[in-house]
C-alpha angles and dihedrals in degrees: 000000000000115000126198090249091054094045094044088065093049101044138055117212089261096049093043091052091048092051092045092049090049093052094044092048092049091050091047092051093046091051094051097042100092128111128225091279091054093251117144118248106250090219096051121100117261119258117262116278117236089260092053093046089052090045089054090050091050090045090055089055092047090050091052092048094048093045089050091051091049092049090056092049088053090050089053090049091051091050090048089051090053103263117156121230087247089058092045091048091050091049089053095043093244141092123284090245092052092048093048092047093052091048092048090051089051091052090050090049093049089050091050092049091054092046089053101049107009097230113053125068122020127319121227094271094053092041090056092047090049092052092050091048091049093051116171126307097224092061094041087199116158118231127187126225091271093057094257120138112244113207125192117229114272111245097221099045100039100055123111115251 
């Protein structure tokens, strides 16, 4: 039986989604391909086997994991580009606190993965840099990838006279 951990190594987000879509479409076509008497259409695809149904279930988990990882990379990119936690929270449809907490949990998870196996996740140096970049939501200060604070120009002092 395919597990999410096995499939995660074999599929990218794109290929996992394509396989998942293929299995779901086939299942949908098979379930609708019956005539009035309940007989299956001989030209319709067969329903999923138990193994394929379990593969689809595991692929759904792989897709969720990979999408969540990509989301957190996008959060890092937004922070590196100068976005505040308020802006990131708004882009995610949540509060700045919830966005920051989710990202902090992701950083913790990446550090733990690296501690467990020594190669996946983020090592101590990258974890520390990620924490500096994340900052704290209550200050909403922007920090670049080198840990320097990036301040936006002040409206009153930077206007032309």
